[in-house]
N, C-alpha and C positions, 0 to 999 in steps of 0.2 A: 916778299911775303912776310907779314908780321909774325911775331912769336905766338900771338893768339890764334892766328889762322893755321899755323903749323900744328899747334896743340889740338885744334879741332879736327884737323885732317888725321892726325894719329889716333884720336878717339874713334873716328869713323872706321879707320882700318882695324883697330882692335875689336870694335863692336862687330864688324863684318866677319872677321876671323872667328870670333866667339860664336856667332850665329851659325857659321859654316860647320864648326866643330860639333855643335848640337844637332844640326840638321842632317849631316851626313849619315850617322847611324840610323836615323829615322827613315831614310829612303828605302833600304831593303825591307824594313819592317812594314812599311806601307805597301810595297810590292807584294810581300807575302800575305798580308791581310786581305788583299783583293782577290787572292787565288790565282794570280797570274803564273805562279811557279808550281801550282799543284800537280799538273800533269807531268811535268819534268821530274818532280820528286817521286811521284807514283811510279813512273817507269824505272827510275833508279832503284827503288825498293824492290820491285819485281825482279830486276836484273841481278841484284845482289843475292836474293834468295835462290834464284835459279843457278847462280854461279856456285853457291854454297852446297846445294843439294843436287841430286841426280834427277830431280823431278821438275815440274813446272809450277808456276805460281800465278795467281790472279788477284787483282785488287781493283775493285770497281771504282772507288773514289778515295781521294786523300785530301785533307785540308789541315793547314797549320795556322792557328791563331796566335800571332806573336804577342798580342796584348794580354791574352789569358794564359799564354804558355801551355796550350793544349793542342794535341794532335788527334784527328779523327780519321779512322780507316773504316770503310764500308765494304762488306762482302769480300772478306779476305780468305783466300783458299791456297793451301799448299798440297800439291799432288805428290804422292809417293809412287810406288810401283804396283798400285792396285789394278786389278783386271778391269777391262772396259765395262761400264755399266754399274760399277760399285761405288760407294761413297768415297770421297777423297780422304787423304790421311788426316787433314785438319781443315776446318772451316769455322769462321766466326762471322755472324751477321754484322757486328759492329765492335770496334775497339776505341775506347776513349782513353787517351794517355796524357797525364799531366807531367810536365817537365819542371825540373828544379835546376836553378843555376847554382852550382857548388862553388865555382870560382870564376869571376869575370876575367881576371888577368890570365888565369890558367886555361880559360876556355873549356871548363869542365861542366857538362850538363848531365844530370842523372834523371831516372824515371821516378816520379813521385807516386801518385795514385793511378792505377790502371783498372778500368772496368771493361770486361769482355761480355758481350751479349750473345747468348746461344752458341757457346763454343762446342764443337763436336770433334772429338779425337777418335779416329777409327784405325785400329790395329787389326790386320788380317793376316792369318797364317794359313797357307795352302797345304794340301796333302803332301806335296813334294818338298815341303820345308821352306819354301820361299816366303818372304815377308814383305809387306808393302811399305815399311818404314823407309823414307828417303835417305839414301846413303850419301854422305858428303863426297865430292869428287876428290880423287887421289891427287896430292900435290904433284905438279909436273917436274919440279926441281927438287934437289936434295934438301930435306928439311930436318929439324931436330927429331930425335927419337919420339918425342911427344910434343904435340902442338895444340894450343887452345884454338878451337875453330868457332866456338860460340859461347857467349856469356851474357847474362842479363841479371840485373839486380833491380828490384822494385820495392819501394818503401811500403806500399799497401796494394793488395790485389783483390779484386772481386770478380767472381764468376757467376753469371746469372743464367738460369735456365739451360745449363750445359748437360752434356752426356758423353759417356765414353763407351765405345763399342769394341768388343773383342770378338771378331767374326760376327756371329749373330746374337751375341749376348749384349744387352743394352743396360748400362748403369747410369742413373741420373747423377748429375754433378752440379751442385749448388754450394758455393763456399766463398768465404772472404777471410782475410787475415792480414797480418802485419808483414814484416820483411820477407820477401820471396827471392831466392837465389837459385839460378840454374845455369850450369855450364857443361860443355862437352869438349873433351880432348880427343885428338886423332893420334893413333899410334899404329905400328905394324909389328907383328910377331911372325917370323918365318914367312915373310912376304904376304901375310894375310892382314887385311885391315881390321882395326879394333877401335871401338869408340868407348871412352870411359867418361861417365857422367856423374855429376853431383847435383843433388836437389835438396833444398832446405826451405821450409815454410814455417815461420814463427807465428804463434797466436792464431792458428788457423781455426776458423769456425765452420764446421761442416753441417749441412742441413740434410738429414736423411728421414724421409717419410714424415711421420707425425712425432718423431722423437725430438726432445729438447736439444737445440743447438748448444754446442759446448766448445770451449777453446782447447787446443792441443798443439804441440810442436811436432813436426814431421821432418825427418831427414833420411836420405838414402844415397848410397853409392852403387852404381851399376856398371856392367860391362856388356856391350853388344858387339857380337861378331856375326859374320854372314850366316852362320848356321847354329848359333847358340846365344843364350842370354843368361845373365846371372846378376843377382842383387847381393853384393858382398856385405852390405850393412844396411839395415833398416831400423831406425829408432823412432818410436812413437811414444809421446809423453802426454797424458791427459793430466787433469789437476791432481789426481792421487794414484793414477795407474800408469804403467810403462811396459813396453814390449820391445825386445831386441831380437831381430830375426835375420836369417840369410836364406836365400833360395836360388836355385839354378835349374836351367833346362839345357841338357847337353846336346840336344838335337831338335831342330824344328820339324824335321821330317819324321822322326820317331819320338814324339813328345814323352819325356821322362823327367818329371819334376822332382827334385829333392829339396828338402827344407829342414831347418832346425830353428828352435825358438826358445826363449826364456822370458819371463816377465813377472810382474807384480800386479795383482788385481785388488782394488779396494771397492767393496760393495757400495760405498757411498756414491761413487761415480755411476754405478748401475742404477741406484735409486733415482738419481738426478736425471740421467739421460732418458731412462724408460718411463719417467714420471710415476714411479712406484715408491712413494715415501714410506710405506709400511713394510717394504722388503727387509729381510734380516741384514744386519751389519756384519762386517768381518773383513779379513784379508786372506789372500791366497797367493803363494809363490808357486810358479809352475815352470816346467821346461820339458822339452821333447824334441823329436825329430820324426821324419816320415818321408814318403814319396808317393807320387801320383803318376800312374802309367796304365795305358790301355783301359781307361775308365775306372780304375780301381784305386782306392785311397787306403794307405796303410800308415798308421800313426802309433808311436810308442812314446810314453812320457810319464811324468810323475808330478805330484803337487804336495804342498804342505799348507795346512790352514791353521 
């Protein structure tokens, strides 16, 4: 074989290897784009949720578009411990999730923009103190005193035509905003399960009735036990107004809410939100505490203007 023939042969080999290197990563992307793996991924998601919680989950359809880096979930439902014939703990008609590649070599992917259509969160407390919130399964083996069981970070979140139900009280929920963080840790105290959560939403724009939407930051820390609930810190910051509060309910069976608060109110925010440009201006610092039990509300506090 001549030197020229050998050189051509090596070129063909190099070209073939190069094409193979380029084509191999495209094969799984083509498979994913056709939807061939959708049912398998859908079943995996449902199984993971059911393994995490004590309830069941349903997902009608799932599709991942690798070219657009977007995930679509239709008719997503998470059941808690709700009685038969009552709404599930959570349901959303549709979720559109945009993915971001943070590191190719580190294989790190994060959530970019998330849009949730008609999300419904239903919290139900019965007379005997039971609550329908799905409780994560207790670890079967010895675990650390505190373990992270759920965490999600979203760069931008939008909730469309949503609502939150507390027993029979319905609250509309339409909002969008920037960075959204939510995490839940599992712990035990005297052999009793405890769930410690953190929630933070920056630049949240809440739409309430006919009032003007406005940006604010919201963060809270909470503790959920089988028979009680407490918010150890709630911080809400509007453009010129802020509130710091804590609240707790020592027993779901015998509801007894205690709370305390302090804050700063700027009437400029009131004029903007309520569309009342002729309202008086001023500032108010306030604080107080109170409790709500047996249908009665008692509050004591003070303010300075």
